DSSP file (Angstrom, degrees, kcal/mol; ACC not computed):
  #  RESIDUE AA STRUCTURE BP1 BP2  ACC     N-H-->O    O-->H-N    N-H-->O    O-->H-N    TCO  KAPPA ALPHA  PHI   PSI    X-CA   Y-CA   Z-CA
    1    1 A M              0   0    0      0, 0.0     4,-0.1     0, 0.0     0, 0.0   0.000 360.0 360.0 360.0 118.4  147.2   56.9  113.7
    2    2 A D        +     0   0    0      2,-0.1     0, 0.0     0, 0.0     0, 0.0   0.776 360.0  57.7 -83.6 -28.1  146.5   53.9  115.9
    3    3 A Q  S    S-     0   0    0      1,-0.1     3,-0.1     3,-0.0     2,-0.0  -0.752  93.1-102.0-105.9 150.7  142.7   54.0  115.4
    4    4 A P        -     0   0    0      0, 0.0     2,-0.2     0, 0.0    -1,-0.1  -0.336  49.0 -91.4 -66.3 152.3  140.8   53.8  112.1
    5    5 A F        -     0   0    0     -4,-0.1    53,-0.1     1,-0.1     0, 0.0  -0.432  37.5-157.7 -66.0 133.9  139.4   57.0  110.7
    6    6 A D     >  -     0   0    0     -2,-0.2     4,-1.8     1,-0.1     3,-0.3  -0.914   8.4-167.9-117.9 102.5  135.8   57.7  111.9
    7    7 A P  H  > S+     0   0    0      0, 0.0     4,-2.2     0, 0.0     5,-0.2   0.865  89.6  54.3 -58.7 -37.4  134.0   60.1  109.6
    8    8 A A  H  > S+     0   0    0      1,-0.2     4,-2.0     2,-0.2     5,-0.1   0.879 107.1  50.7 -65.8 -36.7  131.1   60.6  112.1
    9    9 A A  H  > S+     0   0    0     -3,-0.3     4,-2.1     2,-0.2    -1,-0.2   0.875 108.3  52.9 -67.0 -36.7  133.7   61.6  114.8
   10   10 A M  H  X S+     0   0    0     -4,-1.8     4,-1.9     2,-0.2    -2,-0.2   0.928 109.0  48.9 -63.4 -44.2  135.2   64.1  112.4
   11   11 A V  H  X S+     0   0    0     -4,-2.2     4,-1.9     1,-0.2    -2,-0.2   0.894 109.5  53.0 -62.0 -39.8  131.7   65.6  111.8
   12   12 A A  H  X S+     0   0    0     -4,-2.0     4,-2.0     1,-0.2    -1,-0.2   0.884 106.2  53.1 -63.6 -38.3  131.1   65.8  115.5
   13   13 A R  H  X S+     0   0    0     -4,-2.1     4,-2.2     1,-0.2    -1,-0.2   0.892 107.9  50.4 -64.1 -38.5  134.4   67.7  116.0
   14   14 A F  H  X S+     0   0    0     -4,-1.9     4,-2.5     2,-0.2    38,-0.3   0.860 107.2  54.4 -67.4 -33.8  133.3   70.2  113.4
   15   15 A R  H  X S+     0   0    0     -4,-1.9     4,-2.1     2,-0.2    -2,-0.2   0.909 109.1  48.3 -63.2 -41.4  130.0   70.6  115.3
   16   16 A Q  H  X S+     0   0    0     -4,-2.0     4,-2.3     2,-0.2    -2,-0.2   0.889 110.9  50.7 -64.8 -39.6  132.1   71.4  118.4
   17   17 A R  H  X S+     0   0    0     -4,-2.2     4,-2.5     2,-0.2    -2,-0.2   0.908 108.6  51.5 -65.5 -41.2  134.2   73.9  116.5
   18   18 A A  H  X S+     0   0    0     -4,-2.5     4,-2.3    30,-0.2    -2,-0.2   0.924 111.4  47.7 -61.4 -43.9  131.1   75.6  115.2
   19   19 A D  H  X S+     0   0    0     -4,-2.1     4,-2.0     1,-0.2    -1,-0.2   0.897 110.8  51.9 -62.7 -40.2  129.7   75.9  118.7
   20   20 A A  H  X S+     0   0    0     -4,-2.3     4,-1.0     2,-0.2    -2,-0.2   0.910 110.8  47.0 -64.6 -42.2  133.1   77.3  120.0
   21   21 A V  H  < S+     0   0    0     -4,-2.5     3,-0.5     1,-0.2    -1,-0.2   0.913 112.1  50.8 -65.3 -41.6  133.2   80.0  117.3
   22   22 A R  H  < S+     0   0    0     -4,-2.3    -1,-0.2     1,-0.2    -2,-0.2   0.861 116.8  40.3 -63.5 -35.2  129.6   81.0  118.0
   23   23 A N  H  < S+     0   0    0     -4,-2.0    -1,-0.2    -5,-0.2    -2,-0.2   0.509  89.5 105.6 -96.4  -4.8  130.2   81.3  121.7
   24   24 A R     <  -     0   0    0     -4,-1.0     2,-0.1    -3,-0.5    -3,-0.0  -0.496  65.8-126.5 -79.3 147.7  133.6   82.9  121.8
   25   25 A G        -     0   0    0     -2,-0.2    -1,-0.1     1,-0.1    -2,-0.0  -0.308  26.5 -96.1 -83.3 170.4  133.9   86.6  122.7
   26   26 A L        -     0   0    0     -2,-0.1    -1,-0.1     1,-0.1     8,-0.1  -0.687  39.2-119.4 -85.2 139.5  135.5   89.3  120.7
   27   27 A P        -     0   0    0      0, 0.0     2,-2.6     0, 0.0    -1,-0.1  -0.295  41.7 -86.5 -71.3 165.8  139.1   90.2  121.7
   28   28 A P  S    S+     0   0    0      0, 0.0     2,-0.3     0, 0.0     6,-0.0  -0.389  83.1 128.9 -76.2  69.7  139.8   93.7  123.0
   29   29 A V        -     0   0    0     -2,-2.6     2,-0.3     2,-0.1    -3,-0.0  -0.868  40.0-154.0-119.3 157.0  140.4   95.2  119.5
   30   30 A E    >>  +     0   0    0     -2,-0.3     3,-0.9     4,-0.1     4,-0.5  -0.792  45.7   3.7-127.1 168.0  138.8   98.3  118.1
   31   31 A G  H >> S-     0   0    0     -2,-0.3     4,-1.5     1,-0.2     3,-0.7  -0.206 120.8  -8.3  64.7-143.3  137.9   99.9  114.8
   32   32 A P  H 3> S+     0   0    0      0, 0.0     4,-2.4     0, 0.0    -1,-0.2   0.816 131.5  60.9 -61.1 -31.9  138.4   98.1  111.5
   33   33 A E  H <> S+     0   0    0     -3,-0.9     4,-2.2     1,-0.2    -2,-0.2   0.881 102.8  51.6 -63.1 -37.2  140.3   95.3  113.2
   34   34 A R  H <X S+     0   0    0     -3,-0.7     4,-2.4    -4,-0.5    -1,-0.2   0.908 109.8  48.9 -64.8 -42.3  137.3   94.4  115.2
   35   35 A Q  H  X S+     0   0    0     -4,-1.5     4,-2.5     2,-0.2    -2,-0.2   0.905 110.3  50.8 -65.0 -41.3  135.1   94.3  112.1
   36   36 A R  H  X S+     0   0    0     -4,-2.4     4,-2.4     2,-0.2    -1,-0.2   0.900 110.6  49.8 -62.5 -40.5  137.6   92.0  110.4
   37   37 A F  H  X S+     0   0    0     -4,-2.2     4,-2.3     2,-0.2    -2,-0.2   0.923 111.3  48.8 -63.3 -44.0  137.7   89.7  113.4
   38   38 A R  H  X S+     0   0    0     -4,-2.4     4,-2.1     2,-0.2    -2,-0.2   0.911 112.0  48.5 -62.6 -43.2  133.9   89.6  113.4
   39   39 A E  H  X S+     0   0    0     -4,-2.5     4,-2.2     2,-0.2    -1,-0.2   0.901 111.1  50.3 -64.5 -41.1  133.7   88.8  109.7
   40   40 A A  H  X S+     0   0    0     -4,-2.4     4,-2.8     1,-0.2    -1,-0.2   0.898 109.8  51.1 -63.6 -40.1  136.3   86.1  110.0
   41   41 A A  H  X S+     0   0    0     -4,-2.3     4,-2.7     2,-0.2    -2,-0.2   0.894 109.1  50.8 -64.3 -39.9  134.4   84.5  112.9
   42   42 A Q  H  X S+     0   0    0     -4,-2.1     4,-2.3     2,-0.2    -1,-0.2   0.908 112.4  46.4 -64.5 -41.2  131.2   84.5  110.8
   43   43 A T  H  X S+     0   0    0     -4,-2.2     4,-2.6     2,-0.2    -2,-0.2   0.919 112.2  50.6 -66.2 -43.7  133.0   82.8  108.0
   44   44 A D  H  X S+     0   0    0     -4,-2.8     4,-2.9     1,-0.2     5,-0.3   0.935 111.3  48.9 -58.4 -46.6  134.6   80.3  110.3
   45   45 A F  H  X S+     0   0    0     -4,-2.7     4,-3.0     1,-0.2     5,-0.2   0.931 110.9  49.5 -60.3 -46.2  131.2   79.5  111.8
   46   46 A M  H  X S+     0   0    0     -4,-2.3     4,-2.2     2,-0.2    -1,-0.2   0.926 113.8  45.7 -60.2 -45.3  129.6   79.1  108.4
   47   47 A D  H  X S+     0   0    0     -4,-2.6     4,-2.1     2,-0.2    -2,-0.2   0.944 116.3  44.3 -63.6 -48.5  132.3   76.7  107.2
   48   48 A Y  H  X S+     0   0    0     -4,-2.9     4,-2.3     1,-0.2   -30,-0.2   0.898 113.0  52.0 -63.8 -40.2  132.3   74.6  110.4
   49   49 A A  H  X S+     0   0    0     -4,-3.0     4,-1.2    -5,-0.3    -1,-0.2   0.886 108.2  51.1 -65.8 -38.7  128.5   74.5  110.6
   50   50 A M  H  < S+     0   0    0     -4,-2.2     3,-0.5    -5,-0.2     4,-0.3   0.935 113.1  45.0 -63.9 -44.3  128.3   73.2  107.0
   51   51 A L  H >< S+     0   0    0     -4,-2.1     3,-1.1     1,-0.2    -2,-0.2   0.852 108.6  57.7 -67.1 -32.8  130.8   70.5  107.7
   52   52 A A  H 3< S+     0   0    0     -4,-2.3    -1,-0.2   -38,-0.3    -2,-0.2   0.773 107.1  48.8 -67.2 -24.8  129.0   69.7  111.0
   53   53 A D  T 3< S+     0   0    0     -4,-1.2    -1,-0.2    -3,-0.5    15,-0.2   0.445  90.8 116.3 -91.0  -1.3  125.8   69.1  108.9
   54   54 A A    <   -     0   0    0     -3,-1.1     2,-0.8    -4,-0.3    13,-0.2  -0.304  65.9-133.3 -71.5 149.4  127.6   66.8  106.4
   55   55 A E  E     -A   66   0A   0     11,-2.4    11,-2.4     2,-0.0     2,-0.5  -0.926  34.1-160.9 -94.7 111.7  126.8   63.2  105.9
   56   56 A A  E     +A   65   0A   0     -2,-0.8     2,-0.3     9,-0.2     9,-0.2  -0.820  17.1 168.6-104.5 132.8  130.4   61.7  105.9
   57   57 A T  E     -A   64   0A   0      7,-2.4     7,-3.2    -2,-0.5     2,-0.6  -0.962  28.1-140.6-135.6 155.7  131.3   58.4  104.5
   58   58 A L  E     +A   63   0A   0     -2,-0.3     2,-0.5     5,-0.2     5,-0.2  -0.962  25.6 178.6-117.6 111.6  134.6   56.7  103.7
   59   59 A E  E >   -A   62   0A   0      3,-2.7     3,-1.6    -2,-0.6    -2,-0.0  -0.952  69.2 -24.0-122.5 115.5  134.3   54.7  100.4
   60   60 A D  T 3  S-     0   0    0     -2,-0.5    -1,-0.2     1,-0.3     3,-0.1   0.861 127.7 -49.5  53.4  39.3  137.4   52.8   99.1
   61   61 A G  T 3  S+     0   0    0      1,-0.2     2,-0.5    -3,-0.0    -1,-0.3   0.532 114.7 118.0  81.5   6.1  139.7   55.2  101.1
   62   62 A I  E <   -A   59   0A   0     -3,-1.6    -3,-2.7     2,-0.0     2,-0.5  -0.927  60.6-137.1-110.8 124.8  138.0   58.3   99.8
   63   63 A L  E     -A   58   0A   0     -2,-0.5     2,-0.5    -5,-0.2    -5,-0.2  -0.682  21.4-166.6 -79.5 124.8  136.3   60.7  102.3
   64   64 A I  E     -A   57   0A   0     -7,-3.2    -7,-2.4    -2,-0.5     2,-0.6  -0.964   6.4-168.1-117.7 122.5  132.9   61.8  100.9
   65   65 A L  E     -A   56   0A   0     -2,-0.5     2,-0.6    -9,-0.2    -9,-0.2  -0.947   4.9-163.4-110.0 119.0  131.1   64.7  102.5
   66   66 A R  E     +A   55   0A   0    -11,-2.4   -11,-2.4    -2,-0.6     2,-0.5  -0.909  12.9 174.6-106.7 116.6  127.5   65.2  101.3
   67   67 A I        -     0   0    0     -2,-0.6     2,-0.8   -13,-0.2   -13,-0.1  -0.979  24.8-142.2-126.7 118.6  126.1   68.6  102.2
   68   68 A D        +     0   0    0     -2,-0.5    -2,-0.0   -15,-0.2   -15,-0.0  -0.713  25.5 169.9 -83.5 109.9  122.7   69.6  101.0
   69   69 A L        +     0   0    0     -2,-0.8    -1,-0.2     2,-0.1     3,-0.1   0.284  35.5 121.9-102.5   7.9  122.9   73.3  100.1
   70   70 A R  S    S-     0   0    0      1,-0.1     3,-0.1     3,-0.0    -2,-0.0  -0.455  72.2-104.9 -70.1 144.1  119.5   73.4   98.4
   71   71 A P        -     0   0    0      0, 0.0     2,-0.2     0, 0.0    -1,-0.1  -0.378  42.3 -97.9 -64.8 147.4  117.0   75.9   99.9
   72   72 A E        -     0   0    0      1,-0.1     2,-0.2    -3,-0.1    -3,-0.0  -0.463  41.0-128.5 -65.4 134.7  114.3   74.4  102.0
   73   73 A S        -     0   0    0     -2,-0.2     3,-0.1     1,-0.1    -1,-0.1  -0.518  27.2 -97.8 -84.5 155.1  111.2   74.0   99.9
   74   74 A A        -     0   0    0     -2,-0.2    -1,-0.1     1,-0.1     0, 0.0  -0.439  47.0 -99.8 -69.3 142.7  107.9   75.3  101.2
   75   75 A P              0   0    0      0, 0.0    -1,-0.1     0, 0.0    -3,-0.0  -0.293 360.0 360.0 -62.5 149.1  105.7   72.7  102.9
   76   76 A D              0   0    0     -3,-0.1    -2,-0.1     0, 0.0     0, 0.0   0.483 360.0 360.0 -72.7 360.0  102.9   71.3  100.7
């Protein structure tokens, strides 16, 4: 690696991956295989989207991803 690691660039790449999974079509498969593909795509999207929402920092050589999974509270 010639360039230093950029946590924000990594998060941006995961945002692009989440968009790609959301927008890709289903291959020409039928039956249970189609359902498995759809479920895998949903899981991929969820994982990529969570990482895309992360606050990423590099502290003393340790990558820290902060992802708030708390439910949104009702407005006051």
